N, C-alpha and C positions, 0 to 999 in steps of 0.2 A: 707317221713314221716313214720319212723319206727314204731311209736306208733299209727298211724292213726290220725284222726282229729275229732274235735268237733266244729260245727258251731251253735251258739246260735242265733236264729231268733226271735227278738222281734216283737210282734204284733203291728201294727201301732196305735191301740187303747190304748196301755198301757201308763201310766203316768211315770214320772221320777223315783219315788220310786220303782215301780214294775220292770222297765227296769234295774235299778241298781242291785236289788236283783237277778234277773234272770241272767243277763250278768255276774256279778261277781261270782255267785255260779257256773255257767258253766265254767268260767275261772279256778276256784279252782279245779274243777273236771278234766279239761283237764290237768292241771299241775300235779295233783296226778297220772293221768293215763299215763303221757308221751305223750300226744296227742298235735298236733298243734291246736291252738285255733284261731278262727275268729268269728266275730259277725255281725249281720245285725241289723241296727238301723234305721228304716224308719222315714223319716221326711216329713212333708207336711205343707205348710202355712195354718194356721188356725186350725190345728189339733195338731201336735207336731213338733215344729220347731228346737230346738237346737240339734245339734249332741253331742255325748258324749265328743268329743274333743273340743267343744265350751266351755265346763265347766271345764274339768279336763285334765291334761296331761295323755294320755292313748295310749300306744304303740301298742296294739293288732290290727291286720288288720281288717278294716271294709269292708264288702262285700256289693255290691248292692243287692237289693231284688231279682232281676232276677237270680243271681248266685246261690241262695239257693232254690228257690221255686220249680223247677222241682224235685230235690231230696226229698224235704220235702213232696211234693204232692204224690210222688210215694210210700213213706213209711209212709204216714200220720197216718194211724191207728196204726202203730207199734211204732212210735217214738214221735209223737206230743202229747201234753197234759199229759205227764208223769212226775211225780215228782221224780221217781226213775229210774235209767238207768241200774239196775242190770241185767235185762233180755235181754239186747242187748249188753252185754260186748264183745261178739264175733265179732260184726260188726266193720269194719274198719272205716267207716264214720258214725259219729253221726250228724244228722241235726235235731235240736229240736226247735219247735215253742212253745213259752210260755211267761208267764209273772209272774211265781211263782218261788220261790226258788227251785233249783234242789238239789237232794241228791243222793249220791252213797253209799259208805260204811263207811263214817266217817273219812277217811284218808285225805279228801280234806280240804283245808283251807276254813273257813267260809266266806260268803260274807261280813260280818262285818269287818273281819280282812283285807280283800282285800280293802274295802272302806277306812279303816284307812290309807292305804298306798298311796291313790290317792292325788295328789297335784293339787290344783286349778290352772287354767290358770292365768297368771300374772294379767290381768285386774280384775278378780274376787277376787284373793288373796288380791289385793290392797283395794278393796271395803270391804272385810271381815275385814282386819286389821283396816280400818278407823272406821267401825261400832263398832268393839270390843273395840277400844280405847275410845269410848264414853260411854261404859257400866261400871257399878260398877264391882268390883272384883268378887262378887258372885251374881248370878241372876238365875232366872228360865226362860228357853226358852219355848215358847208356839207357836205352829203352828196350826191354825184352818182352816180347809177346809170347807167352808160353802157357796161357790158361788152357784148361781142358776144352773150353769153348772156341779156342782159336781155330781159324780155318786150316784144314789139313795142309794146303799148299804153303801157308805161312810157317807152320811148324817145320815143314820139310826144308824150306828155303832159308830159314833163320833158326836153326836149332840152338838151344841154350849153350851147348858146347862151343859154338862158333864165337859167341860173345865172351865166354870165359877165356878162350884162347887169345882173342884180341886184347882183352884186358891184361892177360899175362904178358903179352908182347909189349904193351905200353909200360908195364912195370919193369920189364927187363931193360927197355930203352931209358926209362927215367924212374928209378925206384921211389921217387917222391910223388909220383902221380897220384892224384885223388880222383875219385869217381862220384858222380851223382847218378844213382841208379833208380830207374822206375821200372817196376816189373809186375806183371800179373801174378807170376810165381817164379821163384829162382832159388835153386838149392845149390849154392857153390860147393864144389867138391875139389879135393886135392889141396895141396899146400900153396895156393897162389898168393896168400898174404895180402888180399885185396883190402883197400880202405875205401869204404863206400858210405855215402849218405843215401837214404832211401826215403 
């Protein structure tokens, strides 16, 4: 490993979005630095069950939790919970525990561009194609996270009323707007006249 290595260790508490942002931003940094990349993606029934490769084709090696924890624990104060890795560039091995986007110096590919290159596994790709075929050419996608199990900060930052208000605004601008809604729970109220596929 002439350029060293970077191992991205996802916390088992992190949800899918945070895991993707963290893992893919770490991958971008590893590629920009010429480092070998691997990731830890803990799964547990009832907490977070799908692996990354259950959802997308992804070639990077996945390491078991135990392979990274000793190193991570040894350097925890120096390497974990950091969004910038500039101060540890001289280290050969980077083992980072996190759930937020990582940044280095701007040369790295963004996590968004990395996500755009991922190909869903065939079963999911088929489901996406089937759903897309039932939708109009133009629509607004809405995902609402409002289950009782949602994190408190999520519910506070993204209340259901915010989504309803934005959907009403779209309808006022274009009464023909159609929505594709995914929601853990959603109880529309008022006379918004929304047209939704769920």
